[in-house]
PQR file with spaces between the fields and no chain letter, atoms N, CA, C, O and H, PARSE charges and radii, in Angstrom:
ATOM       1  N    MET     1      11.137   -0.753  -11.679 -0.4000 1.5000
ATOM       2  CA   MET     1      10.923   -0.448  -10.976 -0.0000 2.0000
ATOM       3  C    MET     1       9.850   -0.094  -10.114  0.5500 1.7000
ATOM       4  O    MET     1       9.148   -0.014  -11.122 -0.5500 1.4000
ATOM       5  N    VAL     2       8.891    0.255   -8.998 -0.4000 1.5000
ATOM       6  CA   VAL     2       7.778    0.935   -8.233 -0.0000 2.0000
ATOM       7  C    VAL     2       7.885    2.135   -7.768  0.5500 1.7000
ATOM       8  O    VAL     2       8.680    2.292   -6.841 -0.5500 1.4000
ATOM       9  H    VAL     2       9.461    0.190   -8.179  0.4000 1.0000
ATOM      10  N    LYS     3       7.305    3.028   -8.153 -0.4000 1.5000
ATOM      11  CA   LYS     3       7.101    3.935   -7.773 -0.0000 2.0000
ATOM      12  C    LYS     3       6.741    4.150   -5.900  0.5500 1.7000
ATOM      13  O    LYS     3       5.931    3.477   -5.262 -0.5500 1.4000
ATOM      14  H    LYS     3       6.659    2.900   -8.906  0.4000 1.0000
ATOM      15  N    ASP     4       7.362    4.947   -5.517 -0.4000 1.5000
ATOM      16  CA   ASP     4       6.195    5.212   -3.781 -0.0000 2.0000
ATOM      17  C    ASP     4       4.770    5.235   -4.201  0.5500 1.7000
ATOM      18  O    ASP     4       4.009    4.311   -3.913 -0.5500 1.4000
ATOM      19  H    ASP     4       8.020    5.493   -6.036  0.4000 1.0000
ATOM      20  N    GLU     5       4.325    6.488   -5.012 -0.4000 1.5000
ATOM      21  CA   GLU     5       2.976    6.653   -4.872 -0.0000 2.0000
ATOM      22  C    GLU     5       2.248    5.431   -5.641  0.5500 1.7000
ATOM      23  O    GLU     5       1.038    5.412   -5.415 -0.5500 1.4000
ATOM      24  H    GLU     5       4.943    7.239   -5.246  0.4000 1.0000
ATOM      25  N    GLU     6       2.586    4.681   -6.267 -0.4000 1.5000
ATOM      26  CA   GLU     6       2.405    3.457   -6.393 -0.0000 2.0000
ATOM      27  C    GLU     6       2.191    2.470   -4.896  0.5500 1.7000
ATOM      28  O    GLU     6       1.152    2.494   -4.236 -0.5500 1.4000
ATOM      29  H    GLU     6       3.569    4.696   -6.450  0.4000 1.0000
ATOM      30  N    ARG     7       3.221    1.760   -4.605 -0.4000 1.5000
ATOM      31  CA   ARG     7       3.560    1.601   -3.685 -0.0000 2.0000
ATOM      32  C    ARG     7       2.674    1.763   -2.829  0.5500 1.7000
ATOM      33  O    ARG     7       1.984    0.805   -2.479 -0.5500 1.4000
ATOM      34  H    ARG     7       4.065    1.741   -5.141  0.4000 1.0000
ATOM      35  N    SER     8       2.486    3.107   -2.263 -0.4000 1.5000
ATOM      36  CA   SER     8       1.283    3.298   -1.479 -0.0000 2.0000
ATOM      37  C    SER     8      -0.183    3.594   -1.535  0.5500 1.7000
ATOM      38  O    SER     8      -1.017    3.642   -0.630 -0.5500 1.4000
ATOM      39  H    SER     8       3.046    3.885   -2.547  0.4000 1.0000
ATOM      40  N    HIS     9      -0.317    3.837   -3.227 -0.4000 1.5000
ATOM      41  CA   HIS     9      -2.465    3.575   -3.553 -0.0000 2.0000
ATOM      42  C    HIS     9      -1.935    1.687   -3.124  0.5500 1.7000
ATOM      43  O    HIS     9      -2.801    1.480   -2.274 -0.5500 1.4000
ATOM      44  H    HIS     9       0.361    3.799   -3.962  0.4000 1.0000
ATOM      45  N    SER    10      -1.346    0.713   -3.176 -0.4000 1.5000
ATOM      46  CA   SER    10      -1.621   -0.409   -3.749 -0.0000 2.0000
ATOM      47  C    SER    10      -1.715   -1.075   -2.160  0.5500 1.7000
ATOM      48  O    SER    10      -2.321   -2.116   -1.906 -0.5500 1.4000
ATOM      49  H    SER    10      -0.642    0.881   -3.866  0.4000 1.0000
ATOM      50  N    LYS    11      -0.923   -0.177   -1.080 -0.4000 1.5000
ATOM      51  CA   LYS    11      -1.124   -0.406    0.550 -0.0000 2.0000
ATOM      52  C    LYS    11      -2.452    0.052    0.383  0.5500 1.7000
ATOM      53  O    LYS    11      -3.262   -0.870    0.474 -0.5500 1.4000
ATOM      54  H    LYS    11      -0.430    0.668   -1.286  0.4000 1.0000
ATOM      55  N    ASN    12      -2.905    1.060    0.189 -0.4000 1.5000
ATOM      56  CA   ASN    12      -4.016    2.066    0.350 -0.0000 2.0000
ATOM      57  C    ASN    12      -5.441    0.812    0.257  0.5500 1.7000
ATOM      58  O    ASN    12      -6.284    0.527    1.108 -0.5500 1.4000
ATOM      59  H    ASN    12      -2.247    1.809    0.115  0.4000 1.0000
ATOM      60  N    VAL    13      -5.291    0.434   -0.744 -0.4000 1.5000
ATOM      61  CA   VAL    13      -6.749   -0.306   -1.823 -0.0000 2.0000
ATOM      62  C    VAL    13      -6.270   -1.582   -0.646  0.5500 1.7000
ATOM      63  O    VAL    13      -7.175   -1.760    0.169 -0.5500 1.4000
ATOM      64  H    VAL    13      -4.607    0.665   -1.435  0.4000 1.0000
ATOM      65  N    VAL    14      -5.271   -2.316   -0.453 -0.4000 1.5000
ATOM      66  CA   VAL    14      -5.685   -3.483    0.658 -0.0000 2.0000
ATOM      67  C    VAL    14      -5.834   -3.530    1.419  0.5500 1.7000
ATOM      68  O    VAL    14      -6.083   -4.593    1.987 -0.5500 1.4000
ATOM      69  H    VAL    14      -4.536   -2.172   -1.116  0.4000 1.0000
ATOM      70  N    LEU    15      -5.768   -1.939    2.214 -0.4000 1.5000
ATOM      71  CA   LEU    15      -6.926   -1.337    3.692 -0.0000 2.0000
ATOM      72  C    LEU    15      -7.690   -1.646    3.227  0.5500 1.7000
ATOM      73  O    LEU    15      -8.162   -2.752    3.488 -0.5500 1.4000
ATOM      74  H    LEU    15      -5.565   -1.075    1.753  0.4000 1.0000
ATOM      75  N    ALA    16      -8.190   -0.892    2.350 -0.4000 1.5000
ATOM      76  CA   ALA    16      -9.519   -0.276    2.057 -0.0000 2.0000
ATOM      77  C    ALA    16     -10.864   -1.660    1.902  0.5500 1.7000
ATOM      78  O    ALA    16     -12.077   -1.712    2.107 -0.5500 1.4000
ATOM      79  H    ALA    16      -7.807    0.007    2.138  0.4000 1.0000
ATOM      80  N    VAL    17      -9.710   -2.705    1.390 -0.4000 1.5000
ATOM      81  CA   VAL    17     -10.748   -4.554    1.133 -0.0000 2.0000
ATOM      82  C    VAL    17     -10.875   -5.263    2.478  0.5500 1.7000
ATOM      83  O    VAL    17     -11.802   -5.877    3.007 -0.5500 1.4000
ATOM      84  H    VAL    17      -8.725   -2.663    1.223  0.4000 1.0000
ATOM      85  N    PHE    18      -9.533   -4.948    2.881 -0.4000 1.5000
ATOM      86  CA   PHE    18      -9.308   -5.548    4.212 -0.0000 2.0000
ATOM      87  C    PHE    18     -10.456   -4.978    5.506  0.5500 1.7000
ATOM      88  O    PHE    18     -10.399   -5.462    6.637 -0.5500 1.4000
ATOM      89  H    PHE    18      -8.780   -4.449    2.452  0.4000 1.0000
ATOM      90  N    ASP    19     -11.325   -4.048    5.181 -0.4000 1.5000
ATOM      91  CA   ASP    19     -12.157   -2.829    6.153 -0.0000 2.0000
ATOM      92  C    ASP    19     -12.801   -3.062    5.412  0.5500 1.7000
ATOM      93  O    ASP    19     -13.453   -3.797    6.153 -0.5500 1.4000
ATOM      94  H    ASP    19     -11.372   -3.655    4.263  0.4000 1.0000
ATOM      95  N    THR    20     -13.248   -3.128    4.608 -0.4000 1.5000
ATOM      96  CA   THR    20     -14.514   -3.649    3.909 -0.0000 2.0000
ATOM      97  C    THR    20     -14.864   -5.293    4.313  0.5500 1.7000
ATOM      98  O    THR    20     -16.078   -5.431    4.461 -0.5500 1.4000
ATOM      99  H    THR    20     -12.719   -2.531    4.006  0.4000 1.0000
ATOM     100  N    VAL    21     -14.284   -6.248    4.474 -0.4000 1.5000
ATOM     101  CA   VAL    21     -14.512   -7.705    4.479 -0.0000 2.0000
ATOM     102  C    VAL    21     -14.208   -7.662    6.884  0.5500 1.7000
ATOM     103  O    VAL    21     -14.261   -8.352    7.902 -0.5500 1.4000
ATOM     104  H    VAL    21     -13.298   -6.136    4.354  0.4000 1.0000
ATOM     105  N    THR    22     -14.077   -7.033    6.637 -0.4000 1.5000
ATOM     106  CA   THR    22     -14.099   -7.300    8.302 -0.0000 2.0000
ATOM     107  C    THR    22     -15.354   -5.971    8.641  0.5500 1.7000
ATOM     108  O    THR    22     -15.539   -5.483    9.756 -0.5500 1.4000
ATOM     109  H    THR    22     -14.034   -6.473    5.810  0.4000 1.0000
ATOM     110  N    LEU    23     -16.000   -5.635    7.544 -0.4000 1.5000
ATOM     111  CA   LEU    23     -17.023   -4.975    8.280 -0.0000 2.0000
ATOM     112  C    LEU    23     -16.582   -3.416    8.991  0.5500 1.7000
ATOM     113  O    LEU    23     -17.497   -2.775    9.506 -0.5500 1.4000
ATOM     114  H    LEU    23     -15.850   -6.031    6.638  0.4000 1.0000
ATOM     115  N    GLY    24     -15.460   -2.952    9.002 -0.4000 1.5000
ATOM     116  CA   GLY    24     -14.676   -2.418    9.816 -0.0000 2.0000
ATOM     117  C    GLY    24     -14.389   -1.915   11.453  0.5500 1.7000
ATOM     118  O    GLY    24     -14.292   -0.901   12.143 -0.5500 1.4000
ATOM     119  H    GLY    24     -14.716   -3.473    8.583  0.4000 1.0000
ATOM     120  N    ILE    25     -14.330   -3.404   11.525 -0.4000 1.5000
ATOM     121  CA   ILE    25     -14.769   -3.075   12.960 -0.0000 2.0000
ATOM     122  C    ILE    25     -12.768   -2.804   14.130  0.5500 1.7000
ATOM     123  O    ILE    25     -12.263   -2.177   15.061 -0.5500 1.4000
ATOM     124  H    ILE    25     -14.408   -4.228   10.964  0.4000 1.0000
ATOM     125  N    PRO    26     -12.507   -3.747   13.166 -0.5600 1.5000
ATOM     126  CA   PRO    26     -11.257   -3.084   13.587  0.2800 2.0000
ATOM     127  C    PRO    26     -10.598   -1.694   13.823  0.5500 1.7000
ATOM     128  O    PRO    26      -9.915   -1.290   14.764 -0.5500 1.4000
ATOM     129  N    VAL    27     -10.944   -1.186   12.868 -0.4000 1.5000
ATOM     130  CA   VAL    27     -10.946    0.410   12.772 -0.0000 2.0000
ATOM     131  C    VAL    27     -11.715    1.108   14.003  0.5500 1.7000
ATOM     132  O    VAL    27     -11.506    1.827   14.980 -0.5500 1.4000
ATOM     133  H    VAL    27     -11.499   -1.514   12.103  0.4000 1.0000
ATOM     134  N    TYR    28     -12.766    0.408   13.301 -0.4000 1.5000
ATOM     135  CA   TYR    28     -13.699    1.107   14.504 -0.0000 2.0000
ATOM     136  C    TYR    28     -13.022    1.403   16.484  0.5500 1.7000
ATOM     137  O    TYR    28     -13.081    2.358   17.258 -0.5500 1.4000
ATOM     138  H    TYR    28     -12.936   -0.176   12.507  0.4000 1.0000
ATOM     139  N    ILE    29     -12.311   -0.337   16.583 -0.4000 1.5000
ATOM     140  CA   ILE    29     -12.279    0.191   17.759 -0.0000 2.0000
ATOM     141  C    ILE    29     -10.799    0.691   17.859  0.5500 1.7000
ATOM     142  O    ILE    29     -10.461    1.579   18.642 -0.5500 1.4000
ATOM     143  H    ILE    29     -12.263   -1.113   15.953  0.4000 1.0000
ATOM     144  N    ALA    30     -10.067    0.145   17.128 -0.4000 1.5000
ATOM     145  CA   ALA    30      -8.693    1.781   17.152 -0.0000 2.0000
ATOM     146  C    ALA    30      -8.841    2.824   16.642  0.5500 1.7000
ATOM     147  O    ALA    30      -7.747    3.344   16.420 -0.5500 1.4000
ATOM     148  H    ALA    30     -10.341   -0.576   16.492  0.4000 1.0000
ATOM     149  N    ASN    31     -10.107    3.736   16.167 -0.4000 1.5000
ATOM     150  CA   ASN    31     -10.374    5.080   16.856 -0.0000 2.0000
ATOM     151  C    ASN    31     -11.313    5.019   18.025  0.5500 1.7000
ATOM     152  O    ASN    31     -11.593    6.206   18.192 -0.5500 1.4000
ATOM     153  H    ASN    31     -10.995    3.314   16.347  0.4000 1.0000
ATOM     154  N    LEU    32     -11.937    4.357   18.895 -0.4000 1.5000
ATOM     155  CA   LEU    32     -12.717    4.553   20.287 -0.0000 2.0000
ATOM     156  C    LEU    32     -11.473    4.810   21.295  0.5500 1.7000
ATOM     157  O    LEU    32     -11.508    5.768   22.067 -0.5500 1.4000
ATOM     158  H    LEU    32     -11.710    3.393   18.759  0.4000 1.0000
ATOM     159  N    ILE    33      -9.793    3.445   21.238 -0.4000 1.5000
ATOM     160  CA   ILE    33      -9.442    3.244   21.624 -0.0000 2.0000
ATOM     161  C    ILE    33      -8.095    4.598   21.649  0.5500 1.7000
ATOM     162  O    ILE    33      -7.316    4.827   22.574 -0.5500 1.4000
ATOM     163  H    ILE    33      -9.766    2.666   20.611  0.4000 1.0000
ATOM     164  N    LYS    34      -8.214    5.476   20.004 -0.4000 1.5000
ATOM     165  CA   LYS    34      -6.924    6.662   20.323 -0.0000 2.0000
ATOM     166  C    LYS    34      -8.259    7.883   20.192  0.5500 1.7000
ATOM     167  O    LYS    34      -7.946    9.006   19.797 -0.5500 1.4000
ATOM     168  H    LYS    34      -8.847    5.290   19.252  0.4000 1.0000
ATOM     169  N    GLN    35      -9.555    7.620   20.504 -0.4000 1.5000
ATOM     170  CA   GLN    35     -10.136    9.285   20.298 -0.0000 2.0000
ATOM     171  C    GLN    35     -11.879    8.895   20.980  0.5500 1.7000
ATOM     172  O    GLN    35     -12.870    8.773   20.260 -0.5500 1.4000
ATOM     173  H    GLN    35      -9.809    6.708   20.825  0.4000 1.0000
ATOM     174  N    PRO    36     -11.876    8.767   22.398 -0.5600 1.5000
ATOM     175  CA   PRO    36     -13.075    7.670   22.950  0.2800 2.0000
ATOM     176  C    PRO    36     -14.681    8.373   22.009  0.5500 1.7000
ATOM     177  O    PRO    36     -15.597    7.946   21.305 -0.5500 1.4000
ATOM     178  N    LYS    37     -13.996   10.207   22.842 -0.4000 1.5000
ATOM     179  CA   LYS    37     -14.774   11.053   23.167 -0.0000 2.0000
ATOM     180  C    LYS    37     -15.617   11.582   21.378  0.5500 1.7000
ATOM     181  O    LYS    37     -16.658   12.200   21.156 -0.5500 1.4000
ATOM     182  H    LYS    37     -13.253   10.554   23.413  0.4000 1.0000
ATOM     183  N    LYS    38     -14.607   11.004   20.455 -0.4000 1.5000
ATOM     184  CA   LYS    38     -14.837   11.553   19.271 -0.0000 2.0000
ATOM     185  C    LYS    38     -15.047   10.424   18.798  0.5500 1.7000
ATOM     186  O    LYS    38     -15.525   10.894   17.766 -0.5500 1.4000
ATOM     187  H    LYS    38     -13.761   10.502   20.636  0.4000 1.0000
ATOM     188  N    THR    39     -15.111    9.418   18.644 -0.4000 1.5000
ATOM     189  CA   THR    39     -15.684    8.557   17.837 -0.0000 2.0000
ATOM     190  C    THR    39     -16.804    7.969   18.917  0.5500 1.7000
ATOM     191  O    THR    39     -17.739    7.495   18.272 -0.5500 1.4000
ATOM     192  H    THR    39     -14.723    9.037   19.483  0.4000 1.0000
ATOM     193  N    LEU    40     -17.033    7.833   20.455 -0.4000 1.5000
ATOM     194  CA   LEU    40     -18.608    7.885   21.067 -0.0000 2.0000
ATOM     195  C    LEU    40     -19.585    8.769   20.705  0.5500 1.7000
ATOM     196  O    LEU    40     -20.786    8.599   20.919 -0.5500 1.4000
ATOM     197  H    LEU    40     -16.273    8.218   20.979  0.4000 1.0000
ATOM     198  N    LYS    41     -18.916   10.043   19.965 -0.4000 1.5000
ATOM     199  CA   LYS    41     -20.281   11.331   19.745 -0.0000 2.0000
ATOM     200  C    LYS    41     -20.896   10.551   18.193  0.5500 1.7000
ATOM     201  O    LYS    41     -22.046   10.379   17.787 -0.5500 1.4000
ATOM     202  H    LYS    41     -17.941   10.181   19.791  0.4000 1.0000
ATOM     203  N    ILE    42     -19.394   10.159   17.530 -0.4000 1.5000
ATOM     204  CA   ILE    42     -19.829    9.848   15.751 -0.0000 2.0000
ATOM     205  C    ILE    42     -21.230    8.862   16.101  0.5500 1.7000
ATOM     206  O    ILE    42     -22.456    8.905   15.994 -0.5500 1.4000
ATOM     207  H    ILE    42     -18.460   10.299   17.859  0.4000 1.0000
ATOM     208  N    SER    43     -20.106    7.932   16.608 -0.4000 1.5000
ATOM     209  CA   SER    43     -21.687    6.401   16.647 -0.0000 2.0000
ATOM     210  C    SER    43     -23.173    6.623   17.167  0.5500 1.7000
ATOM     211  O    SER    43     -24.242    6.083   16.884 -0.5500 1.4000
ATOM     212  H    SER    43     -19.111    7.897   16.695  0.4000 1.0000
ATOM     213  N    LEU    44     -22.821    7.591   18.006 -0.4000 1.5000
ATOM     214  CA   LEU    44     -24.183    8.270   18.724 -0.0000 2.0000
ATOM     215  C    LEU    44     -25.500    8.817   17.721  0.5500 1.7000
ATOM     216  O    LEU    44     -26.670    8.523   17.964 -0.5500 1.4000
ATOM     217  H    LEU    44     -21.952    8.029   18.236  0.4000 1.0000
ATOM     218  N    ILE    45     -25.170    9.458   16.841 -0.4000 1.5000
ATOM     219  CA   ILE    45     -25.683    9.422   15.261 -0.0000 2.0000
ATOM     220  C    ILE    45     -25.614    8.799   14.223  0.5500 1.7000
ATOM     221  O    ILE    45     -26.555    8.770   13.429 -0.5500 1.4000
ATOM     222  H    ILE    45     -24.220    9.696   16.644  0.4000 1.0000
ATOM     223  N    VAL    46     -24.399    8.134   14.013 -0.4000 1.5000
ATOM     224  CA   VAL    46     -24.159    7.167   12.505 -0.0000 2.0000
ATOM     225  C    VAL    46     -25.203    5.974   13.066  0.5500 1.7000
ATOM     226  O    VAL    46     -26.052    5.653   12.234 -0.5500 1.4000
ATOM     227  H    VAL    46     -23.636    8.157   14.658  0.4000 1.0000
ATOM     228  N    ILE    47     -25.246    5.486   13.962 -0.4000 1.5000
ATOM     229  CA   ILE    47     -25.743    4.002   14.381 -0.0000 2.0000
ATOM     230  C    ILE    47     -26.975    4.041   14.736  0.5500 1.7000
ATOM     231  O    ILE    47     -27.632    3.256   14.053 -0.5500 1.4000
ATOM     232  H    ILE    47     -24.557    5.747   14.638  0.4000 1.0000
ATOM     233  N    PRO    48     -27.431    4.454   15.300 -0.5600 1.5000
ATOM     234  CA   PRO    48     -29.439    4.901   15.124  0.2800 2.0000
ATOM     235  C    PRO    48     -29.990    5.087   13.053  0.5500 1.7000
ATOM     236  O    PRO    48     -30.908    4.693   12.334 -0.5500 1.4000
ATOM     237  N    ILE    49     -28.898    5.806   12.933 -0.4000 1.5000
ATOM     238  CA   ILE    49     -29.206    6.243   11.524 -0.0000 2.0000
ATOM     239  C    ILE    49     -29.532    5.487   10.949  0.5500 1.7000
ATOM     240  O    ILE    49     -30.632    5.306   10.428 -0.5500 1.4000
ATOM     241  H    ILE    49     -28.152    6.125   13.518  0.4000 1.0000
ATOM     242  N    VAL    50     -27.746    4.326   10.927 -0.4000 1.5000
ATOM     243  CA   VAL    50     -28.029    2.754    9.985 -0.0000 2.0000
ATOM     244  C    VAL    50     -28.996    1.885   10.459  0.5500 1.7000
ATOM     245  O    VAL    50     -29.572    1.123    9.683 -0.5500 1.4000
ATOM     246  H    VAL    50     -26.853    4.472   11.351  0.4000 1.0000
ATOM     247  N    ALA    51     -29.221    1.909   11.551 -0.4000 1.5000
ATOM     248  CA   ALA    51     -30.449    1.210   12.289 -0.0000 2.0000
ATOM     249  C    ALA    51     -31.840    1.547   11.025  0.5500 1.7000
ATOM     250  O    ALA    51     -32.302    0.833   10.134 -0.5500 1.4000
ATOM     251  H    ALA    51     -28.752    2.528   12.181  0.4000 1.0000
ATOM     252  N    ILE    52     -32.116    2.705   11.397 -0.4000 1.5000
ATOM     253  CA   ILE    52     -33.309    3.132   10.886 -0.0000 2.0000
ATOM     254  C    ILE    52     -33.260    3.029    9.428  0.5500 1.7000
ATOM     255  O    ILE    52     -34.203    3.590    8.870 -0.5500 1.4000
ATOM     256  H    ILE    52     -31.741    3.284   12.120  0.4000 1.0000
ATOM     257  N    ILE    53     -32.362    2.427    8.624 -0.4000 1.5000
ATOM     258  CA   ILE    53     -32.631    2.675    7.762 -0.0000 2.0000
ATOM     259  C    ILE    53     -32.377    1.276    7.318  0.5500 1.7000
ATOM     260  O    ILE    53     -32.814    1.095    6.181 -0.5500 1.4000
ATOM     261  H    ILE    53     -31.596    1.971    9.077  0.4000 1.0000
ATOM     262  N    ALA    54     -31.862    0.320    7.801 -0.4000 1.5000
ATOM     263  CA   ALA    54     -31.716   -1.288    7.242 -0.0000 2.0000
ATOM     264  C    ALA    54     -33.302   -1.521    8.193  0.5500 1.7000
ATOM     265  O    ALA    54     -34.086   -2.172    7.502 -0.5500 1.4000
ATOM     266  H    ALA    54     -31.507    0.468    8.724  0.4000 1.0000
ATOM     267  N    TRP    55     -33.721   -1.252    9.161 -0.4000 1.5000
ATOM     268  CA   TRP    55     -34.971   -1.712    9.755 -0.0000 2.0000
ATOM     269  C    TRP    55     -36.204   -1.085    8.635  0.5500 1.7000
ATOM     270  O    TRP    55     -37.333   -1.568    8.720 -0.5500 1.4000
ATOM     271  H    TRP    55     -33.084   -0.723    9.722  0.4000 1.0000
ATOM     272  N    PHE    56     -35.962   -0.150    7.744 -0.4000 1.5000
ATOM     273  CA   PHE    56     -36.941    0.318    6.865 -0.0000 2.0000
ATOM     274  C    PHE    56     -36.507   -0.971    5.506  0.5500 1.7000
ATOM     275  O    PHE    56     -37.383   -1.787    5.222 -0.5500 1.4000
ATOM     276  H    PHE    56     -35.045    0.243    7.675  0.4000 1.0000
ATOM     277  N    LEU    57     -35.626   -1.012    5.028 -0.4000 1.5000
ATOM     278  CA   LEU    57     -34.903   -1.836    3.995 -0.0000 2.0000
ATOM     279  C    LEU    57     -35.557   -3.000    4.109  0.5500 1.7000
ATOM     280  O    LEU    57     -36.248   -3.423    3.182 -0.5500 1.4000
ATOM     281  H    LEU    57     -34.914   -0.348    5.258  0.4000 1.0000
ATOM     282  N    SER    58     -35.371   -3.846    5.600 -0.4000 1.5000
ATOM     283  CA   SER    58     -35.628   -5.082    5.898 -0.0000 2.0000
ATOM     284  C    SER    58     -37.203   -5.322    5.803  0.5500 1.7000
ATOM     285  O    SER    58     -37.687   -6.412    5.500 -0.5500 1.4000
ATOM     286  H    SER    58     -34.810   -3.502    6.353  0.4000 1.0000
ATOM     287  N    SER    59     -37.959   -4.160    6.100 -0.4000 1.5000
ATOM     288  CA   SER    59     -39.394   -4.220    6.165 -0.0000 2.0000
ATOM     289  C    SER    59     -40.566   -3.793    5.047  0.5500 1.7000
ATOM     290  O    SER    59     -41.796   -3.796    5.100 -0.5500 1.4000
ATOM     291  H    SER    59     -37.566   -3.274    6.346  0.4000 1.0000
ATOM     292  N    LEU    60     -39.597   -3.425    4.007 -0.4000 1.5000
ATOM     293  CA   LEU    60     -40.154   -3.522    2.160 -0.0000 2.0000
ATOM     294  C    LEU    60     -40.396   -4.129    2.045  0.5500 1.7000
ATOM     295  O    LEU    60     -39.732   -4.884    2.756 -0.5500 1.4000
ATOM     296  H    LEU    60     -38.598   -3.422    3.965  0.4000 1.0000
ATOM     297  N    ASN    61     -41.656   -5.105    1.089 -0.4000 1.5000
ATOM     298  CA   ASN    61     -41.551   -6.484    0.996 -0.0000 2.0000
ATOM     299  C    ASN    61     -42.153   -6.678   -0.366  0.5500 1.7000
ATOM     300  O    ASN    61     -42.250   -7.808   -0.844 -0.5500 1.4000
ATOM     301  H    ASN    61     -42.195   -4.491    0.512  0.4000 1.0000
C-alpha cells in the first residue's frame, strides 16, 4: 500500500519533470494570471539577468 507521503512525492516529481520539459512556461502563465503584479516585478529582475548570463555564455569561444 502506498502512503500519502509517497504519493505526494511522486506527484511532485512528475510536476517537476513537466515544468522542466515545458521550460516553466505553463507555471509562469498560471502565476501571471493569479498574481500579475508580483510576477511582473520578479520577471523584470530575473529575465534581464538570465539574458545577460546567456549572452555572456554564448559569447565565450
